[in-house]
C-alpha positions as CSV (number, residue, x, y, z in Angstrom):
1,Y,87.0,93.2,120.7
2,T,88.3,97.2,120.8
3,N,91.7,98.6,122.8
4,G,92.3,102.4,121.7
5,H,94.0,104.1,123.7
6,L,96.6,107.8,123.8
7,T,99.9,107.2,123.2
8,G,102.1,109.9,125.3
9,S,99.4,112.3,123.6
10,Q,99.0,116.0,125.2
11,I,96.0,116.7,127.1
12,P,95.2,119.2,129.4
13,C,95.4,119.0,133.1
14,S,96.4,120.7,136.0
15,P,99.1,122.9,136.8
16,P,102.0,121.1,138.5
17,S,101.5,122.8,141.7
18,G,98.0,121.7,142.1
19,G,96.9,125.9,142.7
20,Q,94.1,126.5,140.2
21,T,94.6,130.4,141.1
22,A,96.1,132.9,138.3
23,A,99.5,132.5,140.1
24,A,99.7,128.8,139.4
25,F,100.0,129.5,136.0
26,P,102.9,131.2,134.2
27,P,102.9,134.4,132.0
28,G,101.7,133.4,128.8
29,T,100.3,130.1,130.0
30,H,96.3,129.2,129.8
31,V,96.7,125.8,130.0
32,F,98.7,123.1,131.0
33,L,99.3,120.1,128.7
34,C,100.5,116.7,130.2
35,P,101.3,113.6,128.2
36,S,98.6,110.6,128.7
37,N,98.0,107.1,127.7
38,A,94.7,107.5,128.6
39,S,91.4,105.3,127.1
40,T,90.3,106.9,124.7
41,S,86.7,105.2,125.3
42,V,84.8,104.3,128.3
43,A,83.4,101.5,127.3
44,P,84.6,97.8,128.3
45,N,87.2,96.3,125.8
46,F,85.1,93.8,124.7
47,T,81.1,93.3,124.2
48,S,79.4,90.7,122.6
49,S,75.9,89.6,121.5
50,A,74.2,86.3,120.7
51,L,70.8,86.3,119.0
52,S,68.3,83.3,118.8
53,E,64.8,83.0,118.2
54,Y,62.3,79.8,117.2
55,H,59.3,80.3,115.3
56,T,56.3,78.2,113.8
57,P,52.9,78.6,112.3
58,I,50.1,78.2,115.3
59,P,47.8,75.7,114.2
60,G,43.6,76.8,113.6
61,A,44.8,80.2,113.7
62,G,44.9,80.8,110.3
63,N,48.6,82.9,108.5
64,I,49.7,83.6,111.9
65,D,53.3,82.2,113.3
66,G,54.3,82.4,117.0
67,F,57.6,82.8,117.9
68,I,60.1,83.3,120.9
69,R,63.3,85.6,120.9
70,G,65.9,85.9,123.1
71,I,69.3,88.1,122.9
72,Y,72.0,88.0,125.7
73,T,74.4,90.7,125.5
74,Y,77.8,90.5,127.5
75,Y,79.7,93.1,128.4
76,G,83.5,92.6,129.7
77,R,85.4,93.6,132.9
78,N,85.6,97.7,132.7
79,P,88.4,99.7,133.6
80,H,87.9,102.2,131.1
81,A,84.4,103.8,132.8
82,S,85.8,105.4,136.0
83,E,88.9,106.4,137.4
84,F,89.0,104.6,140.7
85,Y,86.7,101.9,140.0
86,V,86.4,98.8,137.6
87,A,83.1,97.7,136.5
88,P,82.8,93.5,136.5
89,S,81.8,92.0,133.6
90,Y,77.8,90.8,133.3
91,G,75.4,89.7,131.1
92,I,72.0,90.8,130.1
93,V,68.8,88.6,128.8
94,N,66.5,90.4,127.0
95,L,63.1,87.9,126.2
96,F,60.1,88.5,123.3
97,L,57.4,86.3,123.2
98,G,54.8,87.3,120.5
99,L,52.5,86.5,117.3
100,R,53.1,88.0,113.6
101,S,52.3,87.6,110.3
102,P,54.2,85.0,108.2
103,G,55.4,87.9,105.6
104,G,57.0,90.1,108.6
105,A,54.1,92.5,107.9
106,W,52.7,93.1,111.0
107,E,54.5,91.8,114.8
108,G,53.3,91.9,118.5
109,A,55.1,90.8,121.1
110,F,55.5,91.2,125.2
111,F,58.9,91.9,126.5
112,A,61.1,91.4,129.1
113,K,64.0,93.7,129.2
114,N,67.3,92.6,131.4
115,A,64.7,89.6,132.0
116,F,67.2,88.8,135.3
117,N,67.8,91.9,136.7
118,A,71.2,92.1,136.5
119,K,71.9,95.5,139.0
120,P,75.6,95.5,138.6
121,V,77.5,99.1,139.3
122,L,78.9,100.2,136.2
123,V,80.1,103.8,137.7
124,S,80.8,104.9,140.2
125,G,81.7,108.2,142.2
126,V,83.8,107.1,145.0
127,G,86.2,109.7,145.4
128,N,84.4,112.7,144.2
129,P,80.6,113.6,146.4
130,A,77.7,114.1,144.2
131,I,76.9,116.3,147.0
132,D,79.6,119.3,147.3
133,A,77.6,122.8,147.1
134,Q,80.4,124.9,146.6
135,S,83.2,122.9,148.2
136,L,81.9,123.3,151.6
137,S,83.4,119.2,152.0
138,A,86.4,121.2,153.3
139,T,84.6,122.2,155.5
140,F,82.1,120.3,157.4
141,G,83.0,116.8,155.6
142,S,81.9,114.8,152.4
143,S,77.9,114.4,152.2
144,G,78.3,110.9,151.9
145,Y,76.5,111.0,148.7
146,Y,78.1,109.1,145.8
147,S,77.0,108.9,142.2
148,T,76.7,105.7,140.5
149,Q,75.7,104.4,137.6
150,V,74.3,100.9,137.4
151,A,72.8,98.8,134.0
152,P,69.6,99.4,132.8
153,R,66.4,98.5,134.7
154,Q,64.6,95.5,134.7
155,E,61.3,96.4,132.3
156,F,58.2,94.7,131.3
157,G,56.1,95.8,128.1
158,I,53.9,95.3,125.1
159,T,54.7,96.3,121.7
160,F,53.4,96.2,118.7
161,T,54.2,96.8,114.6
162,Y,53.1,97.2,111.4
163,A,54.4,98.1,108.3
164,I,53.0,100.5,106.0
165,G,53.6,99.7,102.3
166,S,56.6,97.9,102.5
167,R,54.8,94.7,101.9
């Protein structure tokens, strides 16, 4: 659990008049500062992981162990990722099925990352068009395209690890 935030700290901000021209800045003022209580991170306040593995020697295969491993990572509700959007809580499951030498000198595995294909929207740019060339939306309206970020996509693969000289 983390809850880092500013407490009345001064951060750069837009001029109170809202203008962006030199006239909005009084002589000698190059940067406006405003008090802020914002979060110091874009990560959720709460995350948790659980790892479990079952392994056993494979009969008739010599000195080879089989294993199945699972990692569950939970991400709590996140109000810090985007100004206009609160990301929902979600979980990601990664699974591994493989073989390894009993001493751990080598390991080969099939994996499924984000095994259940969770697709929560983590960041949404609603209110800020992703395409706004030279502020044309003021003249022609919004492009209708907004930037978003979703959880890492589902992946399947094979991995092999060999420890050289360390065993």
